[in-house]
N, C-alpha and C positions, 0 to 999 in steps of 0.2 A: 766298498768295504772290503769286497772281496779281492784282495792285491797280497801279493805275497809278501811284498815289504811291509804292508800295515800289519800282517800277521806275526813277522819277525819283530817288529817294533813292540808290538804289544807284550809278546813274551817276555822280551827283554827289561822293559818297563816294569811288568808285574814281578819278576823276579826282583828288581830292584827295588820296588815298594815293599816285597815281603821283607826282603833285609832289612829297610831302612824303619818299618813302621813294629815289627818282629818285638823291638825291648819295650813298646809302650803296650803291645796285647800282652808281654810276659809280666808285665809289672801288674795290668788288672787282674792277669788270671791270679798270680802268685799274692793279691793283696791281703794279709792279714793270716797269711803262711809263711813269715821269715822263718828262715834257717835257725836252727839253735846256737845261740850264740858261743864263741869260745870263751875260756877263761880270759884272755887277754882282751877281747870284744865287750867283756862285763866290766872291765875296769873303767872309769871315768877318763874322758880325754883329758881333762885338764892333769890328772897325775901321770898317765903314759900318753902323751902325743905320738912317738913313733911307734908303738903298739897299734894304735888306734889308725894311724894313717895308713899302715901295710894291711890290717883288715879292712879297710875301704877299697884298696886296691885289688885285693885278694878278690873281694865281691864284685870289683867292677870287670875285671879280667874274666870271671866266671861269667858273669851275665855277658860280654862281648863273644866269648868264646861259644857260649850256648846258641846265641845270635846268629853268629856267622855259621856255625855248625848247621843248624835247621834252616837258613836261607840257601846254603849250598845243595841241600838235600830237596828243597822246594824247586830252586832253578835245575838242578838235576833231574827232577822227575818231569818237570815242564818241558825241557829240552828232550827228552827221551819222546814224550807224546808229539811234540811239535815235528821232530826228524820222522818219527814213523808217519804222520801225517803226511809232511813233503814227500817223503821217498816212496809211498806207496804208489802215487801215479808214476812216477821214473820207474818203479819195478814193473809196473804196467806196459809201460814203453817199450823198456827192456826185452819182455816176453814178445811185445808185439814185432821188434825189430827180429828178434830169432825167428818168430814165426815168417815174416817175410822173407828172410833170407834162406828159408826151407821150401820156399815157392807156394806158402799158403796166402796168396794175394787177398784173401776174402777175410783176412782177419782184421776185427777194427778193435781198438781199445777204447773203454768207456770215457766221457768227458766229464771230468769231475777236479775238486780240488779248487786252488786259486783261480785267477782270472789268466795267470801266465801259463799255468799247467794246462788249463783247458785250451788256450790256444795252441800251445804245442801238439797236445791230443788232436785238435782239429786240423792242424797242418799234416800231423802223421797219418791221418785217417785220409785227408785229400791224397797225401802222396800214395799211399795203398790202393786208394780208388782210380789214380790216374795210371799206375802201374799195373793195376787189374784190367783197365781198358786198352791200354798197350799192347798188353800180352794176348788179349784176344783179340785185337787187330793184327797184331803178327801171323796169330793162328788163321784168322780170315784170310791175310795176304796171301800167306802160304797156300790155302785152299784155292783161293782164287787165281793165283798165277798158274796152279797146276790145270785147274780148270780151264784157262783162257790157253794155255799152251798145248792142252789135250787135243783140242777140236784140229786146228790146224796140222799138228803132226801126225794125227789119224789120218787125216786127208792125203797127206804127203806120202805117208808109208804106204797106205791103200792103195793109191794111184799107181805109185810105182812098183809095187807087188803085181798090180793087174796087168801093166804095161809088161813086166817079166813074164808072168803066165800066159800073154797073148789074148787077154781078155779085151784091154784096151789098145787100140793102136798107137803106135809111136808118132802122134801127128803133133803138128803146132798148136792145136787147138788145145791138147792135152796138156802139152809143154806149158802154154800160156796159163792154164788152169793151175797147176802145180806150183807155176812161179809166184803167181797171186797168192797161195798160201805162204809161200816163202816170204813174200814181203809182209804178209801180217805180223807172221813171227820175227822178222826184222823190227818192224815199228814197235812191237810190244817189247822187245829186248832195250831196243835204244830209248823207249820212254822210260822203263823201270831205271836203266842206267840214268837218264838225266834227272828224275825225281830222286833218285839216293844222293844226287851231287848237290842238288838244290837244298833237299832238306838237311844236309849237313854242312851248308853253307860253304862247300868246296867247288860250285858251280861257277867257272870264269865269266866275268859281266864285263864288257866294253862300252861304259857307261860316256856320254857325252851330251851336253846340251842338245836336245833336239826338241823341234817344233812339234808337239803334242798333237795340236790341231790337225796339221798336215798328216801326221803319224795316224790319227783316227780315223779321218776323212780318206784316205787312199785305201785303207785295209777295209772299210765299209764298200767302197766303190768297187773293190776285187770281189765281193760277194753278192753283188747285184744280180749278175747271170743265176748264180745258185737259188737265189730265193725268187727270181723270175718264175724259173722253173718250177718251184714250188709253190707258185701263187701266192708268195707271202712278200707283205710291203714293208720292205727294209728302210729305215729314214735314220737320219741323224740330225741331232740339235748340237750346232758348236758355235764358239764364239768366232767373230769376225774379224779381232786381232789375234795374233800369235801367243801361244802359250808355251813357254821355254820350260822343260823339265830335264833334271839330270839323270838322266836314263839310258839303259841299253835297249837302243831302238827294235832291234831283231825279236829280242825277248818280251818285249811289251807288245809287237806284234803277233808274237805266238801267244800272249795269253787274250788278246783281242779276238784271234782266229779262232781259238778255244771257246771262248764264252759265244760267240757268232754261231757256230758248230752246234753247239750244246742249244741255243735258243731256236735255233730253226729247227731242230731235230724233236723238239718237245711241242712245237706250234704247228697247228694242224692248216692246211691250204684256206687260204682268206684270212690268216692273221695277220699280227703285225710285230715287228722288232724294232726297238728304237733304242739306239746308242746315243749318249751326250756325254758332253765335258764341261765340268765348271770350275774354276779357282775357288777354294774354300778356305778364307782367312789370309790369303796371301802367301802362304809358305807350302802350300800342297794344293794338289788339283785332283776332281773327282770325276771318276769314270764310272757310267752305269750302262748295261746292256737289259733292257726292259722288253717282256714279251708277254702277250696276252695268250699262252698256250695252257699247258697241263695244270704247270702249278706244282706246288710241293706242299704235302701235308707238315701239319707242324711238329710231328714227332719224327719227322725225315731231315728237319732243318740242320741238326747239330751234325749230321752225318754225310752231308751233301759234299764237303771235301774229302772223305775216304777214300783211300785206293779201292778201287774196283768197284765203288759202290754206284748203284744206278736205282732212281726212285721209282722207275717204273719197270718192275722185272719181267712184266709180260711183254714187254718189247725189247728187251735187253738184245735179242739178236737182230732185230731191225734196226737199232739205233747204231752209228758209227763210233769206233774205238772199244776200248776194252774197260772204260771206266778211270781213266788215268788223267784226263783232261784238265779236270777241277782240280783235281790234286797238284798238278804241274802249275796251273793256275795260282793256287794259293804260297807253294815254296817259292814263285818266280817273283810275286809280289812282295812276300815279306822278305827275300832278298835283296828286294830295292828299298827296303824300309818303310814300305806301305802295307796296306791291311785290306782284305776282301772279305765282305760277308754277303749274304742271301736274305732276301726277303720276299715272302709269299703269303697273300690272306689265307690261301689254302688250295684244296684240288679245284681245277677248272678256273682259277683266279688269276693265272699267270706268276712270273716270278722276275724279281731284279735282282741283279750280280751287281754290286759298288764296290770298287776298289779305288783307295788313294794312292797317289805317288808323290814323293817329296818335289819341290821345285827347284832347289839348290842341292848340290854336292854337299856332303858333308864336310865338315872340319878336318884338314888334313886329308882330303883326298884330292886326287889331280886327275883329270881328264886324259885321252889318249894322247894329246900333245904334249902333255906334261904341265899345262897350265893349271892353277889353283884358280877357283871362281868361277864366274861366268865367263861365258866367251860366245862366240856366233853360233846363233842356233842352228841345228841341223833340219832340215826342211824333209828329209827322208824321201825325195823324189822333187820334181818339179814343183813350182810354186802353183796353187791352186789359181783358177780363174774365176 
């Protein structure tokens, strides 16, 4: 019932009814209170038919004039109240827009009025909440970038100054240590640049039909030595038949590597990491990386893919990377038209990262050779035995 068009319709119908029914109401009110008759009206109609007819017409026009006037006034009053009722939420939205433009991102408008106005107000508040969250993320990112850059920069400056002051000898060991910090800086800058391109959909992707089963298999096999050194069982559950997907093989390999590094970083010795692939509905593929490690608290699940965010703050320096790996994974998967999510029952219960990829190229897309549609799948290496 609380719909804008219903309210407007009711007001219009009310105005029409008031105008149409007023003559009957007026007749009832004025019954027995006839206007004093003029001399012409006291003359019998059979003696003066012309004067009698003119008298009747004057009374009819008089009644109609009063009816139209009262109806117009009633419609005007109803229109004023309706307009004020309709405009009130719009004025609140205008005030909210001005507040947002001044940087008051915590401003929220009250949700009231018709269903349409409530929907607009709810969307406005959601937009303001998203803008506020993005603003906080930008501030946090700036602080995190500064924090991550400060450590290697201080090491480089301190080491170079120590060499110049003669505190440290100019040895190959010292040069190698400083070179390691330079590599950390380079990696961080490259990751930030890649993330910025991916999130703005400006990252160049070289998509081709690729055998995803082989891609996952060989990526997993490359991590077996690292898993063995950490005493972690790395297993894979893959179909026996090839599964062709239209992807950039190097970028999807990068996603798998980041997820595997993250899983093994949070899995203790004796733990297990399992990677699986299965088709879902015939038009997309589902790849999951599951571990039985530390797990993720429920309140942290929605922030896992934020830049520089690490769920285990106490181990942030022990774990590899600056906290950009999962953010890059999310951007790369979405650039492929897929989606990535994370599930975890809670702390010490492990976690599962799941992402989907389309099996076919989008309409109008062409592969590297200019062909449209499916082609010969790439195996990303030799065929598995």
